[in-house]
PAZAPA-4460 file (N, C-alpha, C; in steps of 0.05 Angstrom, whole numbers, plus 32768, in hexadecimal, padded with zeros to 4 digits):
% residues 159
    n_x    n_y    n_z   ca_x   ca_y   ca_z    c_x    c_y    c_z   seq   type   mol
   8719   8308   7584   8712   82EE   7590   86F5   82EE   7598     1      M     A
   86E9   82D8   7594   86CD   82D5   759C   86CB   82C8   75B7     2      T     A
   86B5   82CB   75C3   86B0   82BF   75DD   869F   82A6   75DA     3      S     A
   86A7   8290   75E6   8698   8277   75E4   8693   826C   75FF     4      K     A
   867F   825A   7600   8679   824C   7619   8681   822F   7615     5      Q     A
   868B   8223   762B   8693   8207   762A   8689   81FA   7644     6      R     A
   867D   81E3   7642   8673   81D6   7659   8686   81C0   7662     7      S     A
   868B   81BE   767C   869B   81A8   7686   8690   81A0   76A1     8      S     A
   8686   8188   76A3   867D   817E   76BD   8666   818E   76C8     9      G     A
   8654   8198   76B8   863D   81A7   76C2   8642   81C5   76C4    10      G     A
   865B   81CE   76C4   8660   81EA   76C6   8668   81F5   76AA    11      A     A
   865E   820C   76A4   8665   8218   768A   867A   822D   768F    12      T     A
   868F   822B   767F   86A6   823E   7681   86A5   8250   766A    13      I     A
   86A5   826A   766E   86A4   827E   765A   86C1   8288   7655    14      Q     A
   86CB   8283   763D   86E7   828A   7637   86E9   8295   761B    15      V     A
   86FB   82A8   7617   86FE   82B4   75FC   870F   82A1   75EA    16      K     A
   8705   829D   75D2   8715   8290   75BD   871E   8273   75C2    17      G     A
   870D   8263   75CF   8715   8248   75D5   8715   8235   75BD    18      L     A
   8727   8222   75BD   8726   820D   75A9   8713   81F8   75B3    19      R     A
   8706   81E9   75A0   86F3   81D5   75A9   8700   81BE   75B8    20      P     A
   86F1   81B2   75CA   86FA   819B   75D9   86EE   8181   75CD    21      Y     A
   86FE   816C   75CD   86F4   8152   75C6   86E5   8147   75DE    22      S     A
   86D4   8133   75DB   86C6   8127   75F2   86DA   811D   7607    23      P     A
   86F0   8111   75FF   8704   8107   7612   8710   811E   7621    24      E     A
   8717   8133   7613   8722   814B   761F   870F   8158   7632    25      D     A
   86F6   8158   762B   86E1   8164   763D   86DF   8154   7657    26      A     A
   86E2   8139   7655   86E1   8129   766D   86F9   812E   767F    27      N     A
   8711   8131   7673   8729   8138   7682   8726   8153   768F    28      L     A
   871B   8166   7680   8717   8181   768B   8704   8181   76A2    29      L     A
   86EE   8171   76A0   86DB   8170   76B6   86E7   8164   76CF    30      A     A
   86F8   8150   76CB   8706   8144   76E2   871A   8157   76EF    31      R     A
   8728   8167   76DE   873A   817B   76E9   872B   8191   76F8    32      A     A
   8713   8199   76EE   8703   81AD   76FB   86F9   81A2   7716    33      Q     A
   86F1   8189   7717   86E8   817D   7730   86FF   817D   7744    34      E     A
   8717   8177   773B   872F   8177   774D   8734   8193   7757    35      A     A
   8732   81A7   7746   8736   81C3   774E   8722   81CB   7763    36      A     A
   8709   81C4   775F   86F4   81CB   7772   86F8   81BD   778D    37      I     A
   8700   81A4   778C   8706   8195   77A4   871D   81A2   77B3    38      L     A
   8732   81AA   77A5   8749   81B7   77B1   8741   81D1   77BE    39      A     A
   8730   81E1   77B1   8727   81FA   77BC   8716   81F5   77D6    40      A     A
   8706   81E1   77D6   86F5   81DB   77ED   8705   81D1   7804    41      R     A
   871A   81C0   77FF   872C   81B7   7814   873A   81CF   7820    42      V     A
   8744   81E1   780F   8752   81F9   7818   873F   820A   782A    43      A     A
   8726   820C   7822   8713   821B   7832   870E   820E   784D    44      A     A
   870D   81F3   784D   8709   81E5   7866   8721   81E9   7879    45      D     A
   8739   81EE   786E   8751   81F3   787D   8755   8211   7883    46      K     A
   8740   8220   787E   8740   823D   7884   8752   824E   7872    47      K     A
   8757   8245   7859   8765   8255   7845   8754   826E   783F    48      A     A
   8761   8283   7835   8754   829C   782F   8756   82A2   7811    49      E     A
   8744   82B2   7808   8744   82BD   77EC   8749   82A7   77D7    50      D     A
   8738   8292   77D8   873B   827B   77C7   872E   8281   77AC    51      I     A
   873E   827C   7797   8733   827F   777C   873C   8267   776B    52      I     A
   872C   8261   7756   8733   824D   7742   8733   825C   7727    53      I     A
   8749   825A   7719   874C   8266   76FE   874D   8250   76E9    54      L     A
   873E   8253   76D4   873E   8241   76BD   8753   824D   76A9    55      F     A
   876A   8241   76A8   8780   824D   7698   8788   823C   7680    56      I     A
   8779   8228   7679   8780   8215   7664   8788   8223   764A    57      R     A
   8779   8237   7642   877F   8243   7628   8792   825B   762A    58      D     A
   879C   825F   7642   87B0   8274   7646   87CC   8269   764B    59      L     A
   87CC   8250   7656   87E5   8243   765E   87E3   8226   7657    60      L     A
   87F4   821B   7647   87F1   8200   763C   87F8   81EA   7650    61      F     A
   8804   81F0   7666   880E   81DB   7678   87F9   81D1   768C    62      I     A
   87E4   81DF   7690   87CF   81D6   76A4   87B4   81E2   769C    63      T     A
   879F   81D9   76AA   8784   81E3   76A4   877A   81F7   76B9    64      D     A
   8780   81F1   76D2   8775   8201   76E8   878B   8209   76FC    65      F     A
   8788   8221   7707   8797   822A   771F   8784   822C   7736    66      F     A
   878B   8222   774D   877E   822A   7766   8792   823B   7775    67      V     A
   8789   8253   777D   879A   8266   778B   878D   826D   77A5    68      I     A
   879C   826C   77BB   8791   8274   77D5   87A8   827D   77E7    69      C     A
   87A0   8288   77FD   87B3   8293   7811   87AE   8286   782C    70      S     A
   87C4   8285   783B   87C3   827C   7857   87D2   8290   7869    71      G     A
   87CE   828D   7882   87DA   82A0   7895   87F7   829B   789D    72      R     A
   87FF   8281   789B   881A   827A   78A4   8823   8260   7897    73      N     A
   883C   8259   789B   8848   8241   788E   8839   8228   7896    74      R     A
   8833   8225   78AF   8826   820D   78B9   880B   8209   78AC    75      R     A
   87FB   821F   78AA   87E1   821D   789E   87E4   8216   7880    76      Q     A
   87F6   8222   7872   87FA   821C   7855   8802   81FF   7851    77      L     A
   8813   81F5   7862   881C   81D9   7860   8804   81C6   7866    78      Q     A
   87F3   81CD   7879   87DB   81BD   787F   87C8   81BD   7868    79      T     A
   87C4   81D5   785B   87B3   81D6   7844   87BE   81C5   782D    80      I     A
   87D8   81C7   7829   87E5   81B7   7814   87E1   8199   7819    81      S     A
   87E6   8190   7831   87E2   8174   7838   87C5   816B   7834    82      Q     A
   87B2   817C   783C   8796   8175   7839   878E   8173   781C    83      G     A
   8797   8185   780B   8791   8184   77EF   879D   816B   77E2    84      I     A
   87B6   8165   77E8   87C4   814D   77DD   87B5   8134   77E5    85      A     A
   87AC   8132   77FE   879E   811A   7808   8783   8118   77FA    86      Q     A
   8774   812D   77F9   8759   812C   77ED   875A   8125   77CF    87      A     A
   876D   8130   77C1   876F   812A   77A5   877A   810D   77A0    88      L     A
   878C   8104   77B2   8795   80E9   77B0   877E   80D5   77B3    89      Q     A
   876C   80DB   77C5   8754   80CA   77C9   8743   80C9   77B1    90      E     A
   8744   80DE   77A0   8735   80DE   7786   8746   80D5   776F    91      K     A
   875D   80C9   7776   8770   80BE   7762   877C   80D4   7750    92      R     A
   8781   80EB   775B   878F   8101   774D   87AA   8102   775A    93      V     A
   87BE   80FC   774A   87DA   80FA   7755   87E8   8115   7755    94      K     A
   87F5   811B   776C   8806   8133   776D   8820   812C   775F    95      Q     A
   8827   813C   774B   883F   8138   773B   8857   8145   7747    96      L     A
   8853   815A   7756   8869   8168   7763   885F   817D   7776    97      G     A
   8871   8185   7788   886B   819B   779B   8884   81AB   779E    98      V     A
   8881   81C5   779F   8898   81D8   77A4   8891   81EB   77BA    99      E     A
   88A5   81F3   77CA   88A2   8207   77DE   8895   81FE   77F8   100      G     A
   8892   81E4   77FC   8884   81D9   7813   8893   81E0   782D   101      Y     A
   88AD   81DC   782D   88BC   81E1   7846   88BC   81FE   784E   102      E     A
   88BF   8210   783B   88BF   822C   7841   88A3   8236   7848   103      E     A
   888F   822B   783B   8874   8231   7842   886B   824E   783D   104      G     A
   8877   825A   7829   886E   8276   7822   885E   8275   7808   105      R     A
   8866   8264   77F5   8858   825F   77DC   885B   8242   77D6   106      W     A
   8846   8233   77DB   8847   8216   77D6   8839   8212   77BB   107      I     A
   8846   8205   77A9   883B   81FE   778F   8838   81E0   778D   108      L     A
   881F   81D7   7788   8819   81BB   7785   8811   81B6   7768   109      Q     A
   881E   81A3   775B   8819   819D   773F   880A   8183   773D   110      D     A
   87F1   8184   7733   87E1   816C   772F   87DC   8167   7711   111      F     A
   87ED   8173   7700   87EA   8170   76E3   87D6   8184   76D8   112      G     A
   87BD   817D   76D6   87A9   8190   76CC   87A0   81A5   76E0   113      S     A
   87AB   81A3   76F8   87A5   81B6   770E   87BF   81BD   771B   114      L     A
   87C3   81D7   7720   87D9   81E1   7730   87CE   81F1   7747   115      V     A
   87D6   81EB   775F   87CC   81F9   7777   87E3   820B   7781   116      V     A
   87DC   8225   7785   87EF   8238   7790   87E5   8241   77AC   117      H     A
   87F4   823B   77C0   87EE   8242   77DC   8802   8257   77E4   118      L     A
   87F9   826F   77EA   880A   8286   77F1   8806   828F   780D   119      F     A
   881C   829A   7819   8817   82AB   7830   880F   82C6   7825   120      D     A
   8805   82D8   7835   87FA   82F1   782B   880F   8302   781C   121      R     A
   8827   8303   7827   883C   8314   781B   8844   830A   77FF   122      E     A
   8847   82F0   77FC   884F   82E4   77E2   8838   82E7   77CE   123      M     A
   881F   82E4   77D7   8809   82E7   77C4   8807   8304   77BA   124      R     A
   880B   8316   77CC   880A   8333   77C4   8821   8339   77B1   125      Q     A
   8838   832D   77B6   8850   8332   77A5   884C   8327   7788   126      F     A
   8843   830E   7786   8841   8301   776C   8828   8307   775D   127      Y     A
   8812   830C   776B   87F9   8314   775F   87F1   8303   7747   128      Q     A
   87EF   82E9   774B   87E8   82D7   7734   87CD   82DE   7728   129      L     A
   87BA   82E7   7739   87A0   82EF   772E   87A3   8305   7719   130      E     A
   87B5   8317   771D   87BA   832C   770A   87C8   8322   76F1   131      E     A
   87DC   8311   76F5   87EA   8305   76DF   87D8   82F5   76CC   132      L     A
   87C5   82E7   76D8   87B2   82D6   76C8   8796   82E3   76C9   133      W     A
   8795   82FD   76C7   877B   830B   76C9   8768   8303   76B2   134      A     A
   8772   82FA   769B   8761   82F2   7685   8754   82D7   7689   135      D     A
   875C   82C8   769D   8752   82AE   76A3   8737   82B0   76B2   136      A     A
   8723   82A1   76A8   8709   82A2   76B7   870B   8294   76D2   137      P     A
   86FD   829F   76E5   86FB   8292   7700   86E5   827E   7700   138      Q     A
   86E9   8268   770D   86D6   8252   7710   86C9   8254   772B   139      I     A
   86AF   8253   772C   86A0   8252   7745   86A4   8237   7752   140      E     A
   86AB   8238   776B   86B1   821F   7779   86A1   821C   7793   141      W     A
   8695   8231   779D   8686   8230   77B6   866B   8223   77B1   142      K     A
   8663   8212   77C3   8649   8205   77C1   8633   821A   77C6   143      E     A
   861E   8218   77B7   8608   822B   77BA   85FA   8225   77D5   144      K     A
   85F1   8239   77E3   85E4   8236   77FC   85C9   8227   77F7   145      A     A
   85C5   8213   7807   85AC   8203   7804   8596   8210   7815   146      K     A
   857E   8210   780A   8568   821B   7818   855F   8208   782E   147      T     A
   855C   8212   7846   8554   8202   785C   8535   81FE   785C   148      K     A
   852C   81E7   7864   850F   81E3   7867   8504   81F7   787B   149      K     A
   84EE   8202   7874   84E1   8215   7887   84E8   8232   7883   150      G     A
   84FC   8238   7872   8502   8254   786E   84EE   8260   785A   151      D     A
   84EE   827A   7857   84D9   8287   7847   84D9   827E   782A   152      A     A
   84F1   827A   781E   84F2   8272   7802   84E7   8256   77FE   153      R     A
   84ED   8243   7811   84E2   8228   780F   84C4   8228   7811   154      S     A
   84BA   8238   7824   849C   8239   7827   848F   8244   780F   155      K     A
   849B   8259   7804   8490   8266   77EC   8490   8253   77D4   156      K     A
   84A6   8244   77D0   84A8   8232   77BA   8496   821A   77BD   157      N     A
   848E   8213   77D6   847D   81FB   77DA   8460   8201   77D8   158      N     A
   8458   821A   77D4   843C   8221   77D3   8431   821C   77B8   159      K     A
***
């Protein structure tokens, strides 16, 4: 298999042996990636831990992205789930289904091209989805730190 780069929404994804995307498919992929990044940021705002986004499109035909994160307890996981559903609904991304919400140990949210996995620590350790999908590239979702005016780098760059 050869390694190829593919651009979607400004981010380049490096994946082995990818099939080419049509322009329409690239637009859908970019929208799915934006939804995944939004879900990860909402989870971070709700104090989720160990947040990752996996690009699994060419490994699993049913979805494009997984967002995986952990929470400390059922109430926190339910709050994260609610926050993600609300934020994505505001962006017109419909939640197709949810499993495990009441138990709150592993909540799975299906948004079609995005699946969100919210785990308590014990369940995450047991299922180890990162290991199962180790061939999937991780997508950077954290915003880059912005340089403040007046710091050394800004002064140096303005000279």
